N, CA, C and O atoms as a CHARMM CRD file, in Angstrom:
* protein
*
  344
    1    1 MET  N    341.09100  99.17300  80.74300 PROA 1      0.00000
    2    1 MET  CA   342.44500  98.79100  80.39700 PROA 1      0.00000
    3    1 MET  C    343.29700  98.74300  81.66800 PROA 1      0.00000
    4    1 MET  O    343.20000  99.62600  82.51900 PROA 1      0.00000
    5    2 ALA  N    344.11400  97.73000  81.78700 PROA 2      0.00000
    6    2 ALA  CA   344.97500  97.58500  82.95900 PROA 2      0.00000
    7    2 ALA  C    346.03500  98.67100  82.98000 PROA 2      0.00000
    8    2 ALA  O    346.57000  99.06600  81.94400 PROA 2      0.00000
    9    3 LYS  N    346.31900  99.13500  84.16300 PROA 3      0.00000
   10    3 LYS  CA   347.34000 100.16500  84.32100 PROA 3      0.00000
   11    3 LYS  C    348.65900  99.48300  84.61800 PROA 3      0.00000
   12    3 LYS  O    348.85000  98.92000  85.69600 PROA 3      0.00000
   13    4 SER  N    349.58400  99.53700  83.64000 PROA 4      0.00000
   14    4 SER  CA   350.84500  98.84500  83.84300 PROA 4      0.00000
   15    4 SER  C    352.05500  99.69300  83.48300 PROA 4      0.00000
   16    4 SER  O    353.18600  99.23500  83.64700 PROA 4      0.00000
   17    5 SER  N    351.85300 100.92600  82.99400 PROA 5      0.00000
   18    5 SER  CA   352.98200 101.79600  82.68300 PROA 5      0.00000
   19    5 SER  C    353.33300 102.64500  83.89400 PROA 5      0.00000
   20    5 SER  O    352.47700 102.97000  84.71600 PROA 5      0.00000
   21    6 THR  N    354.59200 102.99300  83.98500 PROA 6      0.00000
   22    6 THR  CA   355.08200 103.76800  85.11300 PROA 6      0.00000
   23    6 THR  C    355.64100 105.09600  84.62200 PROA 6      0.00000
   24    6 THR  O    356.30500 105.16300  83.58700 PROA 6      0.00000
   25    7 VAL  N    355.36000 106.15200  85.38100 PROA 7      0.00000
   26    7 VAL  CA   355.92600 107.47000  85.11600 PROA 7      0.00000
   27    7 VAL  C    356.82600 107.79900  86.29500 PROA 7      0.00000
   28    7 VAL  O    356.40500 107.69100  87.44600 PROA 7      0.00000
   29    8 ARG  N    358.06700 108.20300  86.01700 PROA 8      0.00000
   30    8 ARG  CA   358.99600 108.56700  87.08200 PROA 8      0.00000
   31    8 ARG  C    359.44800 109.99900  86.84700 PROA 8      0.00000
   32    8 ARG  O    359.73100 110.39400  85.71600 PROA 8      0.00000
   33    9 ALA  N    359.51300 110.76800  87.91700 PROA 9      0.00000
   34    9 ALA  CA   359.96200 112.15100  87.80700 PROA 9      0.00000
   35    9 ALA  C    360.64400 112.57800  89.09400 PROA 9      0.00000
   36    9 ALA  O    360.28700 112.11600  90.17700 PROA 9      0.00000
   37   10 ARG  N    361.60900 113.44600  88.97400 PROA 10     0.00000
   38   10 ARG  CA   362.26600 114.01600  90.14800 PROA 10     0.00000
   39   10 ARG  C    361.58500 115.34400  90.45200 PROA 10     0.00000
   40   10 ARG  O    361.42400 116.18500  89.56800 PROA 10     0.00000
   41   11 ILE  N    361.18700 115.52800  91.70400 PROA 11     0.00000
   42   11 ILE  CA   360.45200 116.70900  92.14100 PROA 11     0.00000
   43   11 ILE  C    361.12800 117.26000  93.39300 PROA 11     0.00000
   44   11 ILE  O    361.62900 116.50000  94.22100 PROA 11     0.00000
   45   12 GLU  N    361.14000 118.58200  93.52500 PROA 12     0.00000
   46   12 GLU  CA   361.66100 119.18900  94.74700 PROA 12     0.00000
   47   12 GLU  C    360.84000 118.67200  95.93200 PROA 12     0.00000
   48   12 GLU  O    359.61100 118.67100  95.86500 PROA 12     0.00000
   49   13 PRO  N    361.48300 118.23900  96.99900 PROA 13     0.00000
   50   13 PRO  CA   360.75900 117.65500  98.13400 PROA 13     0.00000
   51   13 PRO  C    359.67900 118.56500  98.71700 PROA 13     0.00000
   52   13 PRO  O    358.57700 118.09500  99.00300 PROA 13     0.00000
   53   14 ASN  N    359.96400 119.83800  98.89800 PROA 14     0.00000
   54   14 ASN  CA   358.96000 120.75000  99.47200 PROA 14     0.00000
   55   14 ASN  C    357.76800 120.92900  98.53700 PROA 14     0.00000
   56   14 ASN  O    356.62500 120.96700  98.99200 PROA 14     0.00000
   57   15 LEU  N    358.02300 121.03800  97.24100 PROA 15     0.00000
   58   15 LEU  CA   356.94300 121.16200  96.26900 PROA 15     0.00000
   59   15 LEU  C    356.07200 119.90600  96.30200 PROA 15     0.00000
   60   15 LEU  O    354.84400 119.98700  96.30400 PROA 15     0.00000
   61   16 LYS  N    356.72200 118.75800  96.32700 PROA 16     0.00000
   62   16 LYS  CA   355.99000 117.48200  96.36700 PROA 16     0.00000
   63   16 LYS  C    355.09300 117.40700  97.60400 PROA 16     0.00000
   64   16 LYS  O    353.92300 117.04100  97.50000 PROA 16     0.00000
   65   17 ALA  N    355.62600 117.74600  98.74900 PROA 17     0.00000
   66   17 ALA  CA   354.85900 117.68300  99.98800 PROA 17     0.00000
   67   17 ALA  C    353.68200 118.65300  99.95400 PROA 17     0.00000
   68   17 ALA  O    352.56800 118.29300 100.33500 PROA 17     0.00000
   69   18 ASP  N    353.92400 119.88700  99.49800 PROA 18     0.00000
   70   18 ASP  CA   352.84900 120.88300  99.43300 PROA 18     0.00000
   71   18 ASP  C    351.72900 120.43600  98.50300 PROA 18     0.00000
   72   18 ASP  O    350.55000 120.54000  98.83900 PROA 18     0.00000
   73   19 VAL  N    352.10800 119.94200  97.33800 PROA 19     0.00000
   74   19 VAL  CA   351.10700 119.53000  96.35300 PROA 19     0.00000
   75   19 VAL  C    350.36500 118.29000  96.81800 PROA 19     0.00000
   76   19 VAL  O    349.15600 118.18600  96.61400 PROA 19     0.00000
   77   20 GLU  N    351.05800 117.35600  97.43400 PROA 20     0.00000
   78   20 GLU  CA   350.38200 116.15900  97.91900 PROA 20     0.00000
   79   20 GLU  C    349.38400 116.48900  99.03600 PROA 20     0.00000
   80   20 GLU  O    348.36100 115.81600  99.16800 PROA 20     0.00000
   81   21 ARG  N    349.67500 117.52400  99.84200 PROA 21     0.00000
   82   21 ARG  CA   348.69600 117.96500 100.85000 PROA 21     0.00000
   83   21 ARG  C    347.43900 118.50500 100.15500 PROA 21     0.00000
   84   21 ARG  O    346.31900 118.24900 100.59700 PROA 21     0.00000
   85   22 LEU  N    347.63600 119.24700  99.07400 PROA 22     0.00000
   86   22 LEU  CA   346.49200 119.75200  98.30900 PROA 22     0.00000
   87   22 LEU  C    345.69700 118.60800  97.68800 PROA 22     0.00000
   88   22 LEU  O    344.46600 118.61100  97.72600 PROA 22     0.00000
   89   23 PHE  N    346.39400 117.63500  97.12000 PROA 23     0.00000
   90   23 PHE  CA   345.70800 116.47100  96.55700 PROA 23     0.00000
   91   23 PHE  C    344.87000 115.78600  97.63300 PROA 23     0.00000
   92   23 PHE  O    343.73500 115.38200  97.38000 PROA 23     0.00000
   93   24 SER  N    345.43300 115.65800  98.83400 PROA 24     0.00000
   94   24 SER  CA   344.71800 115.01900  99.93000 PROA 24     0.00000
   95   24 SER  C    343.44200 115.78800 100.26200 PROA 24     0.00000
   96   24 SER  O    342.39300 115.18400 100.48600 PROA 24     0.00000
   97   25 LYS  N    343.52600 117.10900 100.29300 PROA 25     0.00000
   98   25 LYS  CA   342.33000 117.92800 100.54900 PROA 25     0.00000
   99   25 LYS  C    341.28400 117.73300  99.45600 PROA 25     0.00000
  100   25 LYS  O    340.08200 117.79300  99.71700 PROA 25     0.00000
  101   26 LEU  N    341.75300 117.49800  98.22800 PROA 26     0.00000
  102   26 LEU  CA   340.84500 117.26600  97.10600 PROA 26     0.00000
  103   26 LEU  C    340.32800 115.82800  97.07400 PROA 26     0.00000
  104   26 LEU  O    339.40800 115.50800  96.32100 PROA 26     0.00000
  105   27 GLY  N    340.92800 114.96500  97.89900 PROA 27     0.00000
  106   27 GLY  CA   340.49300 113.57000  97.95600 PROA 27     0.00000
  107   27 GLY  C    341.01900 112.72800  96.80600 PROA 27     0.00000
  108   27 GLY  O    340.40600 111.73100  96.42500 PROA 27     0.00000
  109   28 ILE  N    342.16500 113.13500  96.25300 PROA 28     0.00000
  110   28 ILE  CA   342.75700 112.34800  95.16300 PROA 28     0.00000
  111   28 ILE  C    344.21200 112.02200  95.49000 PROA 28     0.00000
  112   28 ILE  O    344.86900 112.73100  96.25200 PROA 28     0.00000
  113   29 SER  N    344.68900 110.95500  94.90700 PROA 29     0.00000
  114   29 SER  CA   346.08400 110.55200  95.09000 PROA 29     0.00000
  115   29 SER  C    346.93800 111.22000  94.01600 PROA 29     0.00000
  116   29 SER  O    346.41900 111.78800  93.05500 PROA 29     0.00000
  117   30 THR  N    348.24200 111.14200  94.19400 PROA 30     0.00000
  118   30 THR  CA   349.15400 111.66300  93.17700 PROA 30     0.00000
  119   30 THR  C    348.95000 110.92500  91.86000 PROA 30     0.00000
  120   30 THR  O    348.96800 111.54000  90.79400 PROA 30     0.00000
  121   31 THR  N    348.75700 109.61800  91.92500 PROA 31     0.00000
  122   31 THR  CA   348.51700 108.83200  90.71800 PROA 31     0.00000
  123   31 THR  C    347.25400 109.29900  90.00400 PROA 31     0.00000
  124   31 THR  O    347.24300 109.43700  88.78000 PROA 31     0.00000
  125   32 GLU  N    346.19500 109.54300  90.76400 PROA 32     0.00000
  126   32 GLU  CA   344.94800 110.03000  90.15600 PROA 32     0.00000
  127   32 GLU  C    345.14300 111.41200  89.53400 PROA 32     0.00000
  128   32 GLU  O    344.59600 111.69800  88.46800 PROA 32     0.00000
  129   33 ALA  N    345.92200 112.26800  90.19800 PROA 33     0.00000
  130   33 ALA  CA   346.18600 113.60400  89.66200 PROA 33     0.00000
  131   33 ALA  C    346.97000 113.51900  88.35200 PROA 33     0.00000
  132   33 ALA  O    346.67600 114.24500  87.40300 PROA 33     0.00000
  133   34 ILE  N    347.95300 112.64300  88.30300 PROA 34     0.00000
  134   34 ILE  CA   348.73900 112.46600  87.07500 PROA 34     0.00000
  135   34 ILE  C    347.85100 111.92400  85.95900 PROA 34     0.00000
  136   34 ILE  O    347.93000 112.39400  84.82400 PROA 34     0.00000
  137   35 ASN  N    347.00400 110.93700  86.27000 PROA 35     0.00000
  138   35 ASN  CA   346.07400 110.41200  85.26900 PROA 35     0.00000
  139   35 ASN  C    345.13300 111.49600  84.76400 PROA 35     0.00000
  140   35 ASN  O    344.85300 111.57300  83.56800 PROA 35     0.00000
  141   36 LEU  N    344.64500 112.33500  85.67400 PROA 36     0.00000
  142   36 LEU  CA   343.77600 113.44300  85.30400 PROA 36     0.00000
  143   36 LEU  C    344.50400 114.40100  84.35300 PROA 36     0.00000
  144   36 LEU  O    343.94900 114.82300  83.33900 PROA 36     0.00000
  145   37 PHE  N    345.74200 114.73300  84.69200 PROA 37     0.00000
  146   37 PHE  CA   346.54400 115.61100  83.83300 PROA 37     0.00000
  147   37 PHE  C    346.72800 114.98200  82.44500 PROA 37     0.00000
  148   37 PHE  O    346.51700 115.65000  81.43300 PROA 37     0.00000
  149   38 TYR  N    347.11300 113.72800  82.39200 PROA 38     0.00000
  150   38 TYR  CA   347.31700 113.05200  81.10800 PROA 38     0.00000
  151   38 TYR  C    346.03000 113.03000  80.27500 PROA 38     0.00000
  152   38 TYR  O    346.06000 113.26700  79.06700 PROA 38     0.00000
  153   39 ARG  N    344.89900 112.74300  80.93400 PROA 39     0.00000
  154   39 ARG  CA   343.62500 112.70600  80.20700 PROA 39     0.00000
  155   39 ARG  C    343.26300 114.08100  79.64500 PROA 39     0.00000
  156   39 ARG  O    342.73900 114.18100  78.53600 PROA 39     0.00000
  157   40 GLN  N    343.54100 115.13700  80.40700 PROA 40     0.00000
  158   40 GLN  CA   343.25700 116.48600  79.93300 PROA 40     0.00000
  159   40 GLN  C    344.17300 116.86200  78.76800 PROA 40     0.00000
  160   40 GLN  O    343.73600 117.51700  77.82200 PROA 40     0.00000
  161   41 VAL  N    345.43000 116.45600  78.83100 PROA 41     0.00000
  162   41 VAL  CA   346.35900 116.71100  77.70900 PROA 41     0.00000
  163   41 VAL  C    345.83700 116.02200  76.45600 PROA 41     0.00000
  164   41 VAL  O    345.81800 116.61500  75.37700 PROA 41     0.00000
  165   42 LYS  N    345.41800 114.77700  76.59800 PROA 42     0.00000
  166   42 LYS  CA   344.88800 114.03300  75.45000 PROA 42     0.00000
  167   42 LYS  C    343.61200 114.69100  74.92600 PROA 42     0.00000
  168   42 LYS  O    343.46600 114.88900  73.72000 PROA 42     0.00000
  169   43 LEU  N    342.69300 115.03000  75.82500 PROA 43     0.00000
  170   43 LEU  CA   341.41700 115.62800  75.44300 PROA 43     0.00000
  171   43 LEU  C    341.61200 116.96300  74.71200 PROA 43     0.00000
  172   43 LEU  O    340.94900 117.23100  73.71000 PROA 43     0.00000
  173   44 ARG  N    342.51400 117.78300  75.21600 PROA 44     0.00000
  174   44 ARG  CA   342.73100 119.12500  74.64700 PROA 44     0.00000
  175   44 ARG  C    343.81300 119.15400  73.57200 PROA 44     0.00000
  176   44 ARG  O    344.03900 120.17400  72.92100 PROA 44     0.00000
  177   45 ASN  N    344.47300 118.01400  73.40500 PROA 45     0.00000
  178   45 ASN  CA   345.56800 117.92000  72.44100 PROA 45     0.00000
  179   45 ASN  C    346.66900 118.94300  72.74100 PROA 45     0.00000
  180   45 ASN  O    347.23600 119.55200  71.83400 PROA 45     0.00000
  181   46 GLY  N    346.95400 119.11500  74.03100 PROA 46     0.00000
  182   46 GLY  CA   347.97900 120.05400  74.47400 PROA 46     0.00000
  183   46 GLY  C    347.90300 120.23900  75.98000 PROA 46     0.00000
  184   46 GLY  O    347.07500 119.62300  76.65100 PROA 46     0.00000
  185   47 ILE  N    348.76000 121.07800  76.49600 PROA 47     0.00000
  186   47 ILE  CA   348.77600 121.37300  77.92900 PROA 47     0.00000
  187   47 ILE  C    347.44500 122.02300  78.30600 PROA 47     0.00000
  188   47 ILE  O    347.00000 122.93400  77.60800 PROA 47     0.00000
  189   48 PRO  N    346.79600 121.58500  79.38900 PROA 48     0.00000
  190   48 PRO  CA   345.45500 122.08300  79.71800 PROA 48     0.00000
  191   48 PRO  C    345.42300 123.41100  80.47200 PROA 48     0.00000
  192   48 PRO  O    344.44300 123.72100  81.14900 PROA 48     0.00000
  193   49 PHE  N    346.47400 124.17700  80.35800 PROA 49     0.00000
  194   49 PHE  CA   346.51400 125.51000  80.96200 PROA 49     0.00000
  195   49 PHE  C    347.53700 126.33300  80.18400 PROA 49     0.00000
  196   49 PHE  O    348.38100 125.78400  79.47600 PROA 49     0.00000
  197   50 ASN  N    347.45200 127.65300  80.32200 PROA 50     0.00000
  198   50 ASN  CA   348.38500 128.51700  79.61400 PROA 50     0.00000
  199   50 ASN  C    349.76600 128.43100  80.23300 PROA 50     0.00000
  200   50 ASN  O    349.91500 128.49700  81.45300 PROA 50     0.00000
  201   51 VAL  N    350.77100 128.28400  79.39400 PROA 51     0.00000
  202   51 VAL  CA   352.16000 128.31400  79.83000 PROA 51     0.00000
  203   51 VAL  C    352.75900 129.56700  79.21000 PROA 51     0.00000
  204   51 VAL  O    352.89500 129.66900  77.99000 PROA 51     0.00000
  205   52 VAL  N    353.11300 130.51500  80.06400 PROA 52     0.00000
  206   52 VAL  CA   353.59200 131.80100  79.55800 PROA 52     0.00000
  207   52 VAL  C    354.83900 132.23700  80.31500 PROA 52     0.00000
  208   52 VAL  O    355.09200 131.80300  81.44000 PROA 52     0.00000
  209   53 VAL  N    355.59600 133.09000  79.68100 PROA 53     0.00000
  210   53 VAL  CA   356.71600 133.75000  80.32800 PROA 53     0.00000
  211   53 VAL  C    356.20900 135.12300  80.73300 PROA 53     0.00000
  212   53 VAL  O    355.75200 135.90000  79.89500 PROA 53     0.00000
  213   54 LEU  N    356.29200 135.41600  82.02700 PROA 54     0.00000
  214   54 LEU  CA   355.78000 136.68200  82.52700 PROA 54     0.00000
  215   54 LEU  C    356.60300 137.85700  82.00900 PROA 54     0.00000
  216   54 LEU  O    357.82600 137.77500  81.89400 PROA 54     0.00000
  217   55 ASN  N    355.89900 138.96500  81.69600 PROA 55     0.00000
  218   55 ASN  CA   356.64900 140.16200  81.34800 PROA 55     0.00000
  219   55 ASN  C    357.13700 140.80000  82.64100 PROA 55     0.00000
  220   55 ASN  O    356.71700 140.39300  83.72400 PROA 55     0.00000
  221   56 LYS  N    358.01500 141.79000  82.54500 PROA 56     0.00000
  222   56 LYS  CA   358.63300 142.38300  83.73500 PROA 56     0.00000
  223   56 LYS  C    357.60500 143.02100  84.66600 PROA 56     0.00000
  224   56 LYS  O    357.75100 142.95400  85.88700 PROA 56     0.00000
  225   57 THR  N    356.57000 143.63700  84.10200 PROA 57     0.00000
  226   57 THR  CA   355.54800 144.28900  84.93000 PROA 57     0.00000
  227   57 THR  C    354.79100 143.25300  85.75400 PROA 57     0.00000
  228   57 THR  O    354.61400 143.42000  86.96100 PROA 57     0.00000
  229   58 THR  N    354.34600 142.18600  85.10200 PROA 58     0.00000
  230   58 THR  CA   353.59800 141.14100  85.80900 PROA 58     0.00000
  231   58 THR  C    354.47900 140.47500  86.85800 PROA 58     0.00000
  232   58 THR  O    354.02300 140.20300  87.96900 PROA 58     0.00000
  233   59 GLU  N    355.72200 140.21500  86.52000 PROA 59     0.00000
  234   59 GLU  CA   356.64800 139.60100  87.46300 PROA 59     0.00000
  235   59 GLU  C    356.83400 140.48900  88.70100 PROA 59     0.00000
  236   59 GLU  O    356.86500 139.98800  89.82500 PROA 59     0.00000
  237   60 LYS  N    356.95900 141.81000  88.49400 PROA 60     0.00000
  238   60 LYS  CA   357.10200 142.75100  89.60600 PROA 60     0.00000
  239   60 LYS  C    355.85100 142.75500  90.47900 PROA 60     0.00000
  240   60 LYS  O    355.95200 142.75800  91.70600 PROA 60     0.00000
  241   61 VAL  N    354.67500 142.75400  89.85600 PROA 61     0.00000
  242   61 VAL  CA   353.42400 142.74200  90.62000 PROA 61     0.00000
  243   61 VAL  C    353.34400 141.47800  91.47300 PROA 61     0.00000
  244   61 VAL  O    352.96600 141.55100  92.64300 PROA 61     0.00000
  245   62 PHE  N    353.69100 140.33000  90.91200 PROA 62     0.00000
  246   62 PHE  CA   353.66300 139.08100  91.67600 PROA 62     0.00000
  247   62 PHE  C    354.62400 139.14900  92.86400 PROA 62     0.00000
  248   62 PHE  O    354.27700 138.74700  93.97400 PROA 62     0.00000
  249   63 LYS  N    355.83600 139.66000  92.62400 PROA 63     0.00000
  250   63 LYS  CA   356.80800 139.77200  93.71700 PROA 63     0.00000
  251   63 LYS  C    356.30100 140.71600  94.79300 PROA 63     0.00000
  252   63 LYS  O    356.41900 140.42900  95.98400 PROA 63     0.00000
  253   64 ASP  N    355.73100 141.85100  94.37200 PROA 64     0.00000
  254   64 ASP  CA   355.19000 142.82400  95.33300 PROA 64     0.00000
  255   64 ASP  C    354.06800 142.21900  96.16600 PROA 64     0.00000
  256   64 ASP  O    354.04200 142.38400  97.38600 PROA 64     0.00000
  257   65 THR  N    353.14900 141.52500  95.52200 PROA 65     0.00000
  258   65 THR  CA   352.02300 140.96400  96.27200 PROA 65     0.00000
  259   65 THR  C    352.48500 139.84600  97.21200 PROA 65     0.00000
  260   65 THR  O    351.89500 139.64800  98.27400 PROA 65     0.00000
  261   66 ASP  N    353.52600 139.12100  96.83100 PROA 66     0.00000
  262   66 ASP  CA   354.05000 138.08100  97.71500 PROA 66     0.00000
  263   66 ASP  C    354.53500 138.65400  99.03900 PROA 66     0.00000
  264   66 ASP  O    354.46400 137.98600 100.07100 PROA 66     0.00000
  265   67 ILE  N    355.03100 139.89800  99.01500 PROA 67     0.00000
  266   67 ILE  CA   355.52800 140.52500 100.24900 PROA 67     0.00000
  267   67 ILE  C    354.58800 141.62900 100.74000 PROA 67     0.00000
  268   67 ILE  O    354.97100 142.45800 101.56500 PROA 67     0.00000
  269   68 SER  N    353.35300 141.63000 100.22500 PROA 68     0.00000
  270   68 SER  CA   352.31100 142.59100 100.63500 PROA 68     0.00000
  271   68 SER  C    352.71900 144.03800 100.43300 PROA 68     0.00000
  272   68 SER  O    352.43000 144.89100 101.27200 PROA 68     0.00000
  273   69 ARG  N    353.39200 144.32000  99.32300 PROA 69     0.00000
  274   69 ARG  CA   353.79700 145.68500  98.99900 PROA 69     0.00000
  275   69 ARG  C    352.90800 146.21900  97.87900 PROA 69     0.00000
  276   69 ARG  O    352.54100 145.48200  96.96400 PROA 69     0.00000
  277   70 ASN  N    352.56600 147.50300  97.95800 PROA 70     0.00000
  278   70 ASN  CA   351.76900 148.19800  96.93800 PROA 70     0.00000
  279   70 ASN  C    350.38600 147.58100  96.73400 PROA 70     0.00000
  280   70 ASN  O    349.87900 147.53800  95.61200 PROA 70     0.00000
  281   71 LEU  N    349.78100 147.10600  97.81600 PROA 71     0.00000
  282   71 LEU  CA   348.44200 146.53700  97.72300 PROA 71     0.00000
  283   71 LEU  C    347.39700 147.60200  98.01400 PROA 71     0.00000
  284   71 LEU  O    347.61500 148.48300  98.84700 PROA 71     0.00000
  285   72 ILE  N    346.29400 147.52400  97.34600 PROA 72     0.00000
  286   72 ILE  CA   345.15500 148.39200  97.62500 PROA 72     0.00000
  287   72 ILE  C    344.05200 147.49400  98.16700 PROA 72     0.00000
  288   72 ILE  O    343.58100 146.58800  97.47900 PROA 72     0.00000
  289   73 ARG  N    343.65200 147.74900  99.38100 PROA 73     0.00000
  290   73 ARG  CA   342.64100 146.91300 100.02100 PROA 73     0.00000
  291   73 ARG  C    341.25600 147.51200  99.78600 PROA 73     0.00000
  292   73 ARG  O    341.07200 148.72900  99.81700 PROA 73     0.00000
  293   74 CYS  N    340.29600 146.63300  99.55300 PROA 74     0.00000
  294   74 CYS  CA   338.92000 147.05400  99.30300 PROA 74     0.00000
  295   74 CYS  C    337.99300 146.33600 100.27600 PROA 74     0.00000
  296   74 CYS  O    338.21000 145.17900 100.63500 PROA 74     0.00000
  297   75 ASP  N    336.94600 147.06000 100.69400 PROA 75     0.00000
  298   75 ASP  CA   335.97800 146.47100 101.61700 PROA 75     0.00000
  299   75 ASP  C    335.03900 145.50300 100.91900 PROA 75     0.00000
  300   75 ASP  O    334.60900 144.50700 101.50200 PROA 75     0.00000
  301   76 ASP  N    334.72300 145.80500  99.66100 PROA 76     0.00000
  302   76 ASP  CA   333.80900 144.97300  98.89000 PROA 76     0.00000
  303   76 ASP  C    333.94800 145.35300  97.41800 PROA 76     0.00000
  304   76 ASP  O    334.77900 146.18900  97.06200 PROA 76     0.00000
  305   77 ALA  N    333.13200 144.73600  96.56700 PROA 77     0.00000
  306   77 ALA  CA   333.22800 144.98200  95.12100 PROA 77     0.00000
  307   77 ALA  C    332.94900 146.44200  94.79300 PROA 77     0.00000
  308   77 ALA  O    333.62300 147.02400  93.94300 PROA 77     0.00000
  309   78 ASP  N    331.95500 147.04600  95.46100 PROA 78     0.00000
  310   78 ASP  CA   331.64300 148.45400  95.20000 PROA 78     0.00000
  311   78 ASP  C    332.83700 149.35000  95.51500 PROA 78     0.00000
  312   78 ASP  O    333.15000 150.26900  94.75800 PROA 78     0.00000
  313   79 ASP  N    333.49700 149.07500  96.63700 PROA 79     0.00000
  314   79 ASP  CA   334.68200 149.84300  97.02100 PROA 79     0.00000
  315   79 ASP  C    335.79300 149.67000  95.98700 PROA 79     0.00000
  316   79 ASP  O    336.49300 150.62600  95.65100 PROA 79     0.00000
  317   80 MET  N    335.95000 148.44300  95.48700 PROA 80     0.00000
  318   80 MET  CA   336.97000 148.17700  94.47500 PROA 80     0.00000
  319   80 MET  C    336.69200 148.98100  93.20500 PROA 80     0.00000
  320   80 MET  O    337.59300 149.62200  92.66300 PROA 80     0.00000
  321   81 PHE  N    335.44600 148.94400  92.73200 PROA 81     0.00000
  322   81 PHE  CA   335.10600 149.67900  91.50600 PROA 81     0.00000
  323   81 PHE  C    335.28800 151.18100  91.70500 PROA 81     0.00000
  324   81 PHE  O    335.70100 151.88600  90.78400 PROA 81     0.00000
  325   82 LYS  N    334.98400 151.66800  92.89800 PROA 82     0.00000
  326   82 LYS  CA   335.16300 153.08600  93.19900 PROA 82     0.00000
  327   82 LYS  C    336.64400 153.44700  93.12900 PROA 82     0.00000
  328   82 LYS  O    337.01300 154.46100  92.53600 PROA 82     0.00000
  329   83 LYS  N    337.49100 152.61500  93.73600 PROA 83     0.00000
  330   83 LYS  CA   338.93600 152.87300  93.73400 PROA 83     0.00000
  331   83 LYS  C    339.53400 152.73200  92.33300 PROA 83     0.00000
  332   83 LYS  O    340.52200 153.39100  92.00800 PROA 83     0.00000
  333   84 LEU  N    338.93700 151.87600  91.50900 PROA 84     0.00000
  334   84 LEU  CA   339.38800 151.72500  90.11900 PROA 84     0.00000
  335   84 LEU  C    338.79700 152.79200  89.21200 PROA 84     0.00000
  336   84 LEU  O    339.16400 152.90200  88.04200 PROA 84     0.00000
  337   85 LYS  N    337.87500 153.57800  89.76700 PROA 85     0.00000
  338   85 LYS  CA   337.17400 154.62900  89.00400 PROA 85     0.00000
  339   85 LYS  C    336.41100 154.05400  87.81300 PROA 85     0.00000
  340   85 LYS  O    336.43100 154.58800  86.70400 PROA 85     0.00000
  341   86 ILE  N    335.74100 152.94100  88.09700 PROA 86     0.00000
  342   86 ILE  CA   334.91600 152.29500  87.06000 PROA 86     0.00000
  343   86 ILE  C    333.46300 152.55800  87.37300 PROA 86     0.00000
  344   86 ILE  O    332.58300 152.11100  86.63700 PROA 86     0.00000
C-alpha cells in the first residue's frame, strides 16, 4: 500500500535530537520508528509498553539513581545476591 498519510507532532528539540541519534544507531529513520510503533499498537490493540504513574518510592529511587545517591555497587551477580541476602 502506498504511504500517503502524514503524522505531525511537536517534540522538544533536545528529546528529538537524542532519540534520532538512537534511531541512527539502530539503523532506522524516524519514519520507520513511527511505522514500527503504529504496527505494534495495531498488533497489540493498545500501547506496546506499560504506561504507569510512578509511586513516590519509585520516583525517589529514580531521582536518587540519576544523581548516584544511595547506590549499592556489586562486583558480580554473586556479590549482588550476597548483599541482598538471597
